N, CA, C and O atoms as a Tinker XYZ file with bonds, in Angstrom:
   440  protein
     1  N     96.808000  103.480000  115.434000    73     2
     2  CA    97.459000  104.287000  114.403000    64     1     3
     3  C     96.434000  104.584000  113.318000    63     2     4     5
     4  O     95.804000  103.669000  112.788000    81     3
     5  N     96.266000  105.849000  112.989000    73     3     6
     6  CA    95.371000  106.273000  111.918000    64     5     7
     7  C     96.075000  106.038000  110.583000    63     6     8     9
     8  O     97.164000  106.560000  110.348000    81     7
     9  N     95.452000  105.255000  109.723000    73     7    10
    10  CA    96.079000  104.880000  108.455000    64     9    11
    11  C     95.697000  105.847000  107.340000    63    10    12    13
    12  O     94.784000  105.589000  106.555000    81    11
    13  N     96.414000  106.958000  107.290000    73    11    14
    14  CA    96.252000  107.885000  106.176000    64    13    15
    15  C     97.021000  107.326000  104.983000    63    14    16    17
    16  O     97.797000  106.381000  105.126000    81    15
    17  N     96.804000  107.907000  103.814000    73    15    18
    18  CA    97.527000  107.442000  102.630000    64    17    19
    19  C     99.044000  107.561000  102.814000    63    18    20    21
    20  O     99.765000  106.629000  102.455000    81    19
    21  N     99.557000  108.675000  103.362000    73    19    22
    22  CA   101.007000  108.726000  103.588000    64    21    23
    23  C    101.503000  107.635000  104.544000    63    22    24    25
    24  O    102.573000  107.070000  104.320000    81    23
    25  N    100.758000  107.332000  105.587000    73    23    26
    26  CA   101.160000  106.273000  106.524000    64    25    27
    27  C    101.181000  104.931000  105.805000    63    26    28    29
    28  O    102.108000  104.142000  105.987000    81    27
    29  N    100.175000  104.672000  104.998000    73    27    30
    30  CA   100.113000  103.412000  104.246000    64    29    31
    31  C    101.303000  103.303000  103.297000    63    30    32    33
    32  O    101.898000  102.232000  103.171000    81    31
    33  N    101.655000  104.401000  102.631000    73    31    34
    34  CA   102.805000  104.373000  101.714000    64    33    35
    35  C    104.096000  104.045000  102.463000    63    34    36    37
    36  O    104.882000  103.206000  102.022000    81    35
    37  N    104.306000  104.711000  103.594000    73    35    38
    38  CA   105.526000  104.484000  104.374000    64    37    39
    39  C    105.563000  103.045000  104.883000    63    38    40    41
    40  O    106.583000  102.367000  104.756000    81    39
    41  N    104.465000  102.581000  105.454000    73    39    42
    42  CA   104.439000  101.211000  105.981000    64    41    43
    43  C    104.653000  100.191000  104.871000    63    42    44    45
    44  O    105.355000   99.199000  105.069000    81    43
    45  N    104.068000  100.420000  103.724000    73    43    46
    46  CA   104.232000   99.481000  102.601000    64    45    47
    47  C    105.685000   99.377000  102.168000    63    46    48    49
    48  O    106.187000   98.284000  101.904000    81    47
    49  N    106.363000  100.530000  102.096000    73    47    50
    50  CA   107.782000  100.520000  101.710000    64    49    51
    51  C    108.606000   99.805000  102.770000    63    50    52    53
    52  O    109.454000   98.974000  102.446000    81    51
    53  N    108.360000  100.126000  104.034000    73    51    54
    54  CA   109.138000   99.498000  105.109000    64    53    55
    55  C    108.861000   97.999000  105.207000    63    54    56    57
    56  O    109.772000   97.225000  105.501000    81    55
    57  N    107.628000   97.581000  104.966000    73    55    58
    58  CA   107.296000   96.153000  105.036000    64    57    59
    59  C    107.824000   95.366000  103.837000    63    58    60    61
    60  O    107.999000   94.151000  103.924000    81    59
    61  N    108.078000   96.045000  102.728000    73    59    62
    62  CA   108.599000   95.348000  101.545000    64    61    63
    63  C    109.950000   94.714000  101.845000    63    62    64    65
    64  O    110.275000   93.647000  101.324000    81    63
    65  N    110.731000   95.375000  102.687000    73    63    66
    66  CA   112.032000   94.853000  103.120000    64    65    67
    67  C    112.208000   95.214000  104.596000    63    66    68    69
    68  O    112.940000   96.148000  104.925000    81    67
    69  N    111.544000   94.481000  105.475000    73    67    70
    70  CA   111.520000   94.872000  106.890000    64    69    71
    71  C    112.874000   94.849000  107.591000    63    70    72    73
    72  O    113.030000   95.492000  108.629000    81    71
    73  N    113.841000   94.140000  107.065000    73    71    74
    74  CA   115.160000   94.091000  107.695000    64    73    75
    75  C    116.101000   95.179000  107.170000    63    74    76    77
    76  O    117.247000   95.276000  107.610000    81    75
    77  N    115.623000   95.986000  106.240000    73    75    78
    78  CA   116.447000   97.033000  105.646000    64    77    79
    79  C    116.193000   98.363000  106.351000    63    78    80    81
    80  O    115.047000   98.775000  106.533000    81    79
    81  N    117.274000   99.024000  106.741000    73    79    82
    82  CA   117.161000  100.366000  107.312000    64    81    83
    83  C    117.036000  101.356000  106.156000    63    82    84    85
    84  O    117.714000  101.227000  105.137000    81    83
    85  N    116.167000  102.335000  106.329000    73    83    86
    86  CA   115.944000  103.349000  105.299000    64    85    87
    87  C    116.175000  104.731000  105.890000    63    86    88    89
    88  O    115.835000  104.975000  107.048000    81    87
    89  N    116.741000  105.623000  105.120000    73    87    90
    90  CA   116.908000  106.999000  105.581000    64    89    91
    91  C    115.888000  107.883000  104.859000    63    90    92    93
    92  O    115.257000  107.460000  103.890000    81    91
    93  N    115.739000  109.110000  105.345000    73    91    94
    94  CA   114.681000  109.993000  104.881000    64    93    95
    95  C    114.605000  110.190000  103.385000    63    94    96    97
    96  O    113.539000  110.009000  102.796000    81    95
    97  N    115.716000  110.560000  102.748000    73    95    98
    98  CA   115.686000  110.807000  101.305000    64    97    99
    99  C    115.307000  109.546000  100.538000    63    98   100   101
   100  O    114.580000  109.617000   99.547000    81    99
   101  N    115.787000  108.412000  100.983000    73    99   102
   102  CA   115.437000  107.128000  100.383000    64   101   103
   103  C    113.917000  106.910000  100.475000    63   102   104   105
   104  O    113.280000  106.524000   99.495000    81   103
   105  N    113.350000  107.158000  101.652000    73   103   106
   106  CA   111.905000  106.993000  101.844000    64   105   107
   107  C    111.108000  107.998000  101.019000    63   106   108   109
   108  O    110.045000  107.667000  100.494000    81   107
   109  N    111.615000  109.218000  100.902000    73   107   110
   110  CA   110.937000  110.219000  100.085000    64   109   111
   111  C    110.847000  109.758000   98.629000    63   110   112   113
   112  O    109.803000  109.901000   97.992000    81   111
   113  N    111.932000  109.211000   98.111000    73   111   114
   114  CA   111.949000  108.729000   96.724000    64   113   115
   115  C    111.020000  107.539000   96.535000    63   114   116   117
   116  O    110.301000  107.461000   95.539000    81   115
   117  N    111.034000  106.610000   97.488000    73   115   118
   118  CA   110.240000  105.387000   97.356000    64   117   119
   119  C    108.736000  105.612000   97.557000    63   118   120   121
   120  O    107.917000  104.880000   97.000000    81   119
   121  N    108.379000  106.616000   98.345000    73   119   122
   122  CA   106.962000  106.881000   98.628000    64   121   123
   123  C    106.394000  108.044000   97.826000    63   122   124   125
   124  O    105.180000  108.237000   97.778000    81   123
   125  N    107.277000  108.820000   97.192000    73   123   126
   126  CA   106.870000  110.049000   96.500000    64   125   127
   127  C    106.215000  111.054000   97.441000    63   126   128   129
   128  O    105.339000  111.816000   97.032000    81   127
   129  N    106.644000  111.051000   98.702000    73   127   130
   130  CA   106.126000  111.996000   99.687000    64   129   131
   131  C    107.153000  113.102000   99.906000    63   130   132   133
   132  O    108.355000  112.838000   99.936000    81   131
   133  N    106.685000  114.339000  100.059000    73   131   134
   134  CA   107.617000  115.419000  100.389000    64   133   135
   135  C    108.051000  115.311000  101.847000    63   134   136   137
   136  O    107.394000  114.652000  102.652000    81   135
   137  N    109.151000  115.956000  102.172000    73   135   138
   138  CA   109.680000  115.866000  103.534000    64   137   139
   139  C    108.686000  116.366000  104.575000    63   138   140   141
   140  O    108.631000  115.825000  105.679000    81   139
   141  N    107.899000  117.392000  104.244000    73   139   142
   142  CA   106.923000  117.928000  105.187000    64   141   143
   143  C    105.795000  116.975000  105.503000    63   142   144   145
   144  O    105.084000  117.164000  106.490000    81   143
   145  N    105.616000  115.955000  104.688000    73   143   146
   146  CA   104.626000  114.906000  104.951000    64   145   147
   147  C    105.306000  113.692000  105.561000    63   146   148   149
   148  O    104.789000  113.098000  106.507000    81   147
   149  N    106.464000  113.320000  105.025000    73   147   150
   150  CA   107.148000  112.109000  105.471000    64   149   151
   151  C    107.585000  112.176000  106.930000    63   150   152   153
   152  O    107.299000  111.263000  107.704000    81   151
   153  N    108.269000  113.241000  107.307000    73   151   154
   154  CA   108.855000  113.265000  108.653000    64   153   155
   155  C    107.815000  113.274000  109.774000    63   154   156   157
   156  O    108.056000  112.650000  110.808000    81   155
   157  N    106.671000  113.948000  109.625000    73   155   158
   158  CA   105.635000  113.790000  110.657000    64   157   159
   159  C    105.105000  112.353000  110.762000    63   158   160   161
   160  O    104.790000  111.884000  111.856000    81   159
   161  N    105.010000  111.661000  109.629000    73   159   162
   162  CA   104.584000  110.251000  109.646000    64   161   163
   163  C    105.618000  109.416000  110.399000    63   162   164   165
   164  O    105.259000  108.602000  111.250000    81   163
   165  N    106.893000  109.614000  110.088000    73   163   166
   166  CA   107.943000  108.861000  110.778000    64   165   167
   167  C    107.912000  109.151000  112.282000    63   166   168   169
   168  O    108.097000  108.247000  113.096000    81   167
   169  N    107.678000  110.401000  112.638000    73   167   170
   170  CA   107.611000  110.782000  114.052000    64   169   171
   171  C    106.439000  110.077000  114.743000    63   170   172   173
   172  O    106.589000  109.583000  115.861000    81   171
   173  N    105.289000  110.029000  114.094000    73   171   174
   174  CA   104.118000  109.336000  114.664000    64   173   175
   175  C    104.377000  107.839000  114.818000    63   174   176   177
   176  O    104.039000  107.251000  115.845000    81   175
   177  N    104.970000  107.229000  113.809000    73   175   178
   178  CA   105.256000  105.796000  113.874000    64   177   179
   179  C    106.266000  105.488000  114.978000    63   178   180   181
   180  O    106.147000  104.481000  115.676000    81   179
   181  N    107.248000  106.355000  115.126000    73   179   182
   182  CA   108.242000  106.172000  116.186000    64   181   183
   183  C    107.589000  106.337000  117.551000    63   182   184   185
   184  O    107.861000  105.557000  118.464000    81   183
   185  N    106.732000  107.340000  117.703000    73   183   186
   186  CA   106.026000  107.564000  118.957000    64   185   187
   187  C    105.105000  106.419000  119.337000    63   186   188   189
   188  O    104.888000  106.160000  120.521000    81   187
   189  N    104.564000  105.735000  118.343000    73   187   190
   190  CA   103.681000  104.588000  118.585000    64   189   191
   191  C    104.468000  103.315000  118.877000    63   190   192   193
   192  O    103.885000  102.287000  119.221000    81   191
   193  N    105.799000  103.382000  118.739000    73   191   194
   194  CA   106.626000  102.200000  118.975000    64   193   195
   195  C    106.728000  101.269000  117.781000    63   194   196   197
   196  O    107.234000  100.153000  117.904000    81   195
   197  N    106.257000  101.712000  116.634000    73   195   198
   198  CA   106.298000  100.875000  115.431000    64   197   199
   199  C    107.632000  101.006000  114.705000    63   198   200   201
   200  O    107.975000  100.168000  113.871000    81   199
   201  N    108.378000  102.049000  115.021000    73   199   202
   202  CA   109.576000  102.382000  114.273000    64   201   203
   203  C    110.693000  102.730000  115.238000    63   202   204   205
   204  O    110.467000  103.335000  116.286000    81   203
   205  N    111.902000  102.336000  114.865000    73   203   206
   206  CA   113.066000  102.788000  115.614000    64   205   207
   207  C    113.914000  103.619000  114.666000    63   206   208   209
   208  O    113.905000  103.413000  113.452000    81   207
   209  N    114.646000  104.562000  115.246000    73   207   210
   210  CA   115.469000  105.461000  114.439000    64   209   211
   211  C    116.811000  105.641000  115.117000    63   210   212   213
   212  O    116.883000  105.882000  116.322000    81   211
   213  N    117.877000  105.524000  114.334000    73   211   214
   214  CA   119.234000  105.681000  114.848000    64   213   215
   215  C    120.064000  106.468000  113.847000    63   214   216   217
   216  O    119.937000  106.297000  112.634000    81   215
   217  N    120.916000  107.334000  114.382000    73   215   218
   218  CA   121.848000  108.078000  113.547000    64   217   219
   219  C    123.028000  107.183000  113.187000    63   218   220   221
   220  O    123.518000  106.429000  114.027000    81   219
   221  N    123.479000  107.263000  111.954000    73   219   222
   222  CA   124.682000  106.536000  111.578000    64   221   223
   223  C    125.894000  107.227000  112.210000    63   222   224   225
   224  O    125.897000  108.432000  112.459000    81   223
   225  N    126.894000  106.433000  112.449000    73   223   226
   226  CA   128.103000  106.978000  113.065000    64   225   227
   227  C    129.173000  107.141000  111.994000    63   226   228   229
   228  O    129.914000  106.212000  111.671000    81   227
   229  N    129.225000  108.346000  111.460000    73   227   230
   230  CA   130.231000  108.677000  110.451000    64   229   231
   231  C    130.866000  110.012000  110.837000    63   230   232   233
   232  O    130.357000  110.742000  111.688000    81   231
   233  N    131.965000  110.301000  110.201000    73   231   234
   234  CA   132.572000  111.621000  110.315000    64   233   235
   235  C    132.118000  112.391000  109.075000    63   234   236   237
   236  O    132.576000  112.104000  107.969000    81   235
   237  N    131.219000  113.368000  109.248000    73   235   238
   238  CA   130.704000  114.097000  108.091000    64   237   239
   239  C    131.794000  114.748000  107.243000    63   238   240   241
   240  O    131.637000  114.867000  106.028000    81   239
   241  N    132.888000  115.169000  107.859000    73   239   242
   242  CA   133.985000  115.784000  107.094000    64   241   243
   243  C    134.637000  114.763000  106.170000    63   242   244   245
   244  O    135.001000  115.088000  105.040000    81   243
   245  N    134.786000  113.538000  106.644000    73   243   246
   246  CA   135.394000  112.475000  105.836000    64   245   247
   247  C    134.430000  112.022000  104.735000    63   246   248   249
   248  O    134.834000  111.831000  103.588000    81   247
   249  N    133.151000  111.852000  105.094000    73   247   250
   250  CA   132.159000  111.356000  104.136000    64   249   251
   251  C    131.699000  112.436000  103.151000    63   250   252   253
   252  O    131.214000  112.132000  102.061000    81   251
   253  N    131.860000  113.696000  103.550000    73   251   254
   254  CA   131.423000  114.779000  102.682000    64   253   255
   255  C    129.921000  114.986000  102.673000    63   254   256   257
   256  O    129.373000  115.568000  101.737000    81   255
   257  N    129.259000  114.510000  103.712000    73   255   258
   258  CA   127.804000  114.666000  103.841000    64   257   259
   259  C    127.436000  114.546000  105.316000    63   258   260   261
   260  O    128.208000  114.010000  106.111000    81   259
   261  N    126.263000  115.041000  105.679000    73   259   262
   262  CA   125.838000  114.890000  107.072000    64   261   263
   263  C    125.473000  113.435000  107.380000    63   262   264   265
   264  O    125.193000  112.646000  106.478000    81   263
   265  N    125.483000  113.104000  108.642000    73   263   266
   266  CA   125.055000  111.766000  109.060000    64   265   267
   267  C    123.575000  111.580000  108.723000    63   266   268   269
   268  O    122.788000  112.525000  108.770000    81   267
   269  N    123.223000  110.364000  108.389000    73   267   270
   270  CA   121.829000  110.036000  108.068000    64   269   271
   271  C    121.161000  109.402000  109.287000    63   270   272   273
   272  O    121.804000  108.728000  110.092000    81   271
   273  N    119.877000  109.632000  109.397000    73   271   274
   274  CA   119.097000  108.957000  110.429000    64   273   275
   275  C    118.367000  107.813000  109.730000    63   274   276   277
   276  O    117.601000  108.029000  108.791000    81   275
   277  N    118.616000  106.609000  110.200000    73   275   278
   278  CA   118.021000  105.423000  109.590000    64   277   279
   279  C    116.806000  104.971000  110.373000    63   278   280   281
   280  O    116.794000  105.019000  111.603000    81   279
   281  N    115.779000  104.529000  109.649000    73   279   282
   282  CA   114.514000  104.093000  110.225000    64   281   283
   283  C    114.271000  102.635000  109.857000    63   282   284   285
   284  O    114.579000  102.190000  108.752000    81   283
   285  N    113.714000  101.911000  110.811000    73   283   286
   286  CA   113.384000  100.507000  110.582000    64   285   287
   287  C    112.209000  100.138000  111.485000    63   286   288   289
   288  O    112.113000  100.614000  112.617000    81   287
   289  N    111.320000   99.289000  110.978000    73   287   290
   290  CA   110.203000   98.826000  111.795000    64   289   291
   291  C    110.716000   97.981000  112.951000    63   290   292   293
   292  O    111.650000   97.196000  112.788000    81   291
   293  N    110.105000   98.143000  114.116000    73   291   294
   294  CA   110.386000   97.240000  115.224000    64   293   295
   295  C    109.661000   95.926000  114.933000    63   294   296   297
   296  O    108.826000   95.870000  114.030000    81   295
   297  N    109.965000   94.897000  115.668000    73   295   298
   298  CA   109.264000   93.614000  115.480000    64   297   299
   299  C    107.769000   93.799000  115.722000    63   298   300   301
   300  O    106.941000   93.315000  114.949000    81   299
   301  N    107.430000   94.503000  116.803000    73   299   302
   302  CA   106.011000   94.757000  117.084000    64   301   303
   303  C    105.401000   95.652000  116.018000    63   302   304   305
   304  O    104.247000   95.469000  115.629000    81   303
   305  N    106.177000   96.618000  115.549000    73   303   306
   306  CA   105.691000   97.514000  114.515000    64   305   307
   307  C    105.402000   96.787000  113.212000    63   306   308   309
   308  O    104.400000   97.063000  112.552000    81   307
   309  N    106.268000   95.870000  112.844000    73   307   310
   310  CA   106.055000   95.097000  111.614000    64   309   311
   311  C    104.787000   94.258000  111.731000    63   310   312   313
   312  O    104.004000   94.173000  110.785000    81   311
   313  N    104.586000   93.642000  112.885000    73   311   314
   314  CA   103.377000   92.834000  113.105000    64   313   315
   315  C    102.139000   93.711000  113.056000    63   314   316   317
   316  O    101.162000   93.373000  112.389000    81   315
   317  N    102.176000   94.838000  113.761000    73   315   318
   318  CA   101.032000   95.747000  113.797000    64   317   319
   319  C    100.753000   96.330000  112.412000    63   318   320   321
   320  O     99.595000   96.472000  112.018000    81   319
   321  N    101.809000   96.664000  111.679000    73   319   322
   322  CA   101.642000   97.230000  110.339000    64   321   323
   323  C    101.016000   96.208000  109.393000    63   322   324   325
   324  O    100.106000   96.541000  108.633000    81   323
   325  N    101.493000   94.983000  109.437000    73   323   326
   326  CA   100.905000   93.932000  108.576000    64   325   327
   327  C     99.427000   93.756000  108.885000    63   326   328   329
   328  O     98.605000   93.654000  107.974000    81   327
   329  N     99.090000   93.721000  110.165000    73   327   330
   330  CA    97.696000   93.542000  110.573000    64   329   331
   331  C     96.851000   94.740000  110.129000    63   330   332   333
   332  O     95.760000   94.562000  109.586000    81   331
   333  N     97.345000   95.948000  110.355000    73   331   334
   334  CA    96.600000   97.150000  109.987000    64   333   335
   335  C     96.370000   97.223000  108.475000    63   334   336   337
   336  O     95.271000   97.552000  108.029000    81   335
   337  N     97.399000   96.918000  107.694000    73   335   338
   338  CA    97.251000   96.954000  106.240000    64   337   339
   339  C     96.332000   95.847000  105.744000    63   338   340   341
   340  O     95.589000   96.048000  104.783000    81   339
   341  N     96.372000   94.685000  106.380000    73   339   342
   342  CA    95.459000   93.595000  106.011000    64   341   343
   343  C     94.012000   93.982000  106.305000    63   342   344   345
   344  O     93.118000   93.703000  105.507000    81   343
   345  N     93.783000   94.625000  107.451000    73   343   346
   346  CA    92.426000   95.073000  107.800000    64   345   347
   347  C     91.950000   96.139000  106.822000    63   346   348   349
   348  O     90.792000   96.123000  106.403000    81   347
   349  N     92.822000   97.056000  106.460000    73   347   350
   350  CA    92.469000   98.085000  105.491000    64   349   351
   351  C     92.141000   97.462000  104.135000    63   350   352   353
   352  O     91.177000   97.858000  103.480000    81   351
   353  N     92.939000   96.499000  103.726000    73   351   354
   354  CA    92.696000   95.806000  102.458000    64   353   355
   355  C     91.334000   95.095000  102.491000    63   354   356   357
   356  O     90.586000   95.126000  101.514000    81   355
   357  N     91.031000   94.463000  103.613000    73   355   358
   358  CA    89.744000   93.769000  103.748000    64   357   359
   359  C     88.581000   94.753000  103.692000    63   358   360   361
   360  O     87.558000   94.472000  103.067000    81   359
   361  N     88.731000   95.896000  104.337000    73   359   362
   362  CA    87.681000   96.918000  104.293000    64   361   363
   363  C     87.463000   97.420000  102.875000    63   362   364   365
   364  O     86.322000   97.588000  102.443000    81   363
   365  N     88.541000   97.658000  102.152000    73   363   366
   366  CA    88.425000   98.127000  100.774000    64   365   367
   367  C     87.793000   97.074000   99.882000    63   366   368   369
   368  O     86.994000   97.394000   99.002000    81   367
   369  N     88.148000   95.828000  100.107000    73   367   370
   370  CA    87.581000   94.739000   99.319000    64   369   371
   371  C     86.077000   94.646000   99.567000    63   370   372   373
   372  O     85.304000   94.474000   98.625000    81   371
   373  N     85.659000   94.756000  100.819000    73   371   374
   374  CA    84.249000   94.654000  101.177000    64   373   375
   375  C     83.448000   95.871000  100.724000    63   374   376   377
   376  O     82.236000   95.771000  100.531000    81   375
   377  N     84.099000   97.008000  100.553000    73   375   378
   378  CA    83.401000   98.240000  100.207000    64   377   379
   379  C     83.276000   98.459000   98.700000    63   378   380   381
   380  O     82.636000   99.419000   98.272000    81   379
   381  N     83.868000   97.596000   97.902000    73   379   382
   382  CA    83.797000   97.776000   96.447000    64   381   383
   383  C     82.355000   97.637000   95.976000    63   382   384   385
   384  O     81.624000   96.770000   96.455000    81   383
   385  N     81.948000   98.479000   95.048000    73   383   386
   386  CA    80.567000   98.396000   94.552000    64   385   387
   387  C     80.351000   97.139000   93.725000    63   386   388   389
   388  O     81.252000   96.644000   93.048000    81   387
   389  N     79.144000   96.652000   93.804000    73   387   390
   390  CA    78.763000   95.469000   93.033000    64   389   391
   391  C     78.426000   95.921000   91.628000    63   390   392   393
   392  O     77.706000   96.903000   91.445000    81   391
   393  N     78.931000   95.225000   90.647000    73   391   394
   394  CA    78.680000   95.587000   89.253000    64   393   395
   395  C     77.662000   94.604000   88.655000    63   394   396   397
   396  O     77.529000   93.470000   89.116000    81   395
   397  N     76.969000   95.052000   87.650000    73   395   398
   398  CA    76.054000   94.174000   86.945000    64   397   399
   399  C     74.603000   94.403000   87.310000    63   398   400   401
   400  O     73.737000   93.684000   86.813000    81   399
   401  N     74.301000   95.368000   88.152000    73   399   402
   402  CA    72.908000   95.720000   88.429000    64   401   403
   403  C     72.254000   94.957000   89.552000    63   402   404   405
   404  O     71.178000   95.352000   90.000000    81   403
   405  N     72.848000   93.887000   90.028000    73   403   406
   406  CA    72.243000   93.122000   91.123000    64   405   407
   407  C     72.434000   93.865000   92.435000    63   406   408   409
   408  O     73.450000   94.529000   92.638000    81   407
   409  N     71.469000   93.752000   93.313000    73   407   410
   410  CA    71.580000   94.360000   94.642000    64   409   411
   411  C     72.599000   93.586000   95.447000    63   410   412   413
   412  O     72.640000   92.358000   95.370000    81   411
   413  N     73.430000   94.283000   96.225000    73   411   414
   414  CA    74.383000   93.574000   97.076000    64   413   415
   415  C     73.657000   92.762000   98.143000    63   414   416   417
   416  O     72.558000   93.113000   98.573000    81   415
   417  N     74.289000   91.676000   98.558000    73   415   418
   418  CA    73.696000   90.840000   99.598000    64   417   419
   419  C     73.469000   91.694000  100.833000    63   418   420   421
   420  O     74.350000   92.445000  101.250000    81   419
   421  N     72.282000   91.575000  101.417000    73   419   422
   422  CA    71.976000   92.303000  102.637000    64   421   423
   423  C     71.483000   93.715000  102.366000    63   422   424   425
   424  O     71.271000   94.477000  103.309000    81   423
   425  N     71.294000   94.087000  101.099000    73   423   426
   426  CA    70.794000   95.423000  100.793000    64   425   427
   427  C     69.329000   95.504000  101.172000    63   426   428   429
   428  O     68.589000   94.535000  101.005000    81   427
   429  N     68.903000   96.651000  101.680000    73   427   430
   430  CA    67.501000   96.777000  102.072000    64   429   431
   431  C     66.577000   96.683000  100.867000    63   430   432   433
   432  O     66.905000   97.181000   99.790000    81   431
   433  N     65.453000   96.061000  101.041000    73   431   434
   434  CA    64.453000   95.950000   99.983000    64   433   435
   435  C     63.482000   97.106000  100.145000    63   434   436   437
   436  O     62.644000   97.085000  101.046000    81   435
   437  N     63.583000   98.130000   99.274000    73   435   438
   438  CA    62.715000   99.333000   99.398000    64   437   439
   439  C     61.476000   99.097000   98.678000    63   438   440
   440  O     60.605000   99.966000   98.647000    81   439
């Protein structure tokens, strides 16, 4: 899975409460992503097996709204997401510039 910023945002929200089902508008609000960005991410995560999606069973006429599609990480998806985000965090930590003028360890001596 390619970890773009939108993917990281979605995974972070879903991992914050992995047992909670989220619907699209809820995810849009929590990630600040527009629908044109969010739904392709959800589709990719579902295709990778990291996410499951199910329609709620309601009568739209009774509820006064259309049925929502709820998304939740699969067990494998939650494990893979945690690992991917941990690896990304480690890469970012290792890539931070050294402050104070000293050469980073392993820097070439020119």
